[in-house]
Steps between C-alpha positions, in 0.01 A plus 500: 500500500837329449757591241397865491755753375504817710707814447541743788577853386654697785671279757506732799352423840159393366611338177777317683269375775252371245775334297623323813154367585434380144844343474439295816206329329750354253259459208508840329762625257606849613683780322624806693506826302714772658706811435796403721618142473584270791626144522212349694189613681495418872184566702510481879153453647338380826515137385866504400687589182398457137767489231355566158674324213354689202643688204574866577451715191603863460432538126136479386616383159606168656154426642244259351120488540369349823164399646497771767681830551499629856574873495650582840659836424398811692186655354689797354738261323226310314583651160859379545361146479381552140816363329470186714130458433555530124727195512322300770144534368388235257178323416325425829737700723335662802626791708472550875584837656636463855503869578360765730198710415152451360577583136679182391277464195567858392873428504441181302296694245796730435707192411222356285495820296847400382337214312529224758200272553528275807250218545408639842598764754495448877536787748650376826500658845822423686535466878851370529751662739842458342818687419777463243829610659703408190419366152433128526427501875153545652404506868135403543374562855156335456367246253239755401212476257383608155144576394363470146149552361271199525468449126644251252841662467523585871425141598753366249759738646425368849541145373863577411565531875309193615702349787736802522584678825369827351121475501296631207132567560261585217248744648157586365529857632841583361415873486469515879822306555694726262367823652558378855867450416520832315355693793792385717754560223375851438478602866758324715730436203476857375576659836786263582648546152516875550657445844727224369402295806351165600124456550516551874614860456137593431351308793429791735420869524435732205647257248248235597226755447640587157508132401138458612393809303661353190329165564158658547537701182611197296224283648238745369642463150518122546129482584419705191699242300288218642723384786337384822709700747354674804676820605436400862742209452800718404648529849467125556666426164788736583551349845500153350776588255709679762458208738656246264723722284594803708870451431445423130618743233249525217651469154432866421677608821797282406510661156498844666780398734708355218444796268297311239186614313187448710166340424281799597313490166346157572453570872386860552445663161253226404285590801474855371432392140224260600363751751461766232302254286248474784509866601679420827763745625828337607714784644704277732602252231557782252737661752695176555516450123641850453758454777625162379507620139710797615742265678538295181560813292764619747668160486505513119655846518762374746378722786427220748 
């Protein structure tokens, strides 16, 4: 799929990592859409350094339609992408949402209500440890992987990355993959965000028990949604994450530490919303949602 034009909206840790991998292929035309400008995007990764030579736009009015728009903002910033999508979406343009959560299509629907009609929408699960210390600089600790649905648009999205160091796997059971990621985001991510600590802070004692309670609760909702996740596997899943990423700060914990709005809506509140649809009580996730919402409200009021 050579000569493809791709706009990346939101060039933080994930958007920047993806831009670096696509740029290395040297046959796509990239456009970087950001709020804060920078001279050049530099991505440091296990294989070396990628320097992305692509236009950096800060004004949506200067953008032109492209083949693909990769929305890599935080989930709660999706509506902020609307001015960009108005300009970038033309006949045949497809959108891919590289975001946390299981409700990518619901977020896309909100944008479509504004009159936009993309040719296809691809939800994408991201497993890509990276950080953005400053605008235009990304530190990627692992090559990582992306997962898309195994359908026409998901396979075409994967084809964009053919030969790239970031692997993209279309999966026939995308629901399970998305919920498996969400269970960790809601539990370990939620607890560590409230603590403003790295993953390993919840490895032992009562905090480990709290994380497991959150996982078990979310896994029940996941099964009701059609995901193939056994509650008996929760401890093994947690240990696996802590074993390879115990010193990693999840993005929501970084946002808490840096005093930015947090992604609790797409991580914890969605568990409660989907649980209520199925008549499943979610007191643990509801509690974490309430606590993180309160932190955000205090931050907005200038109290923390």
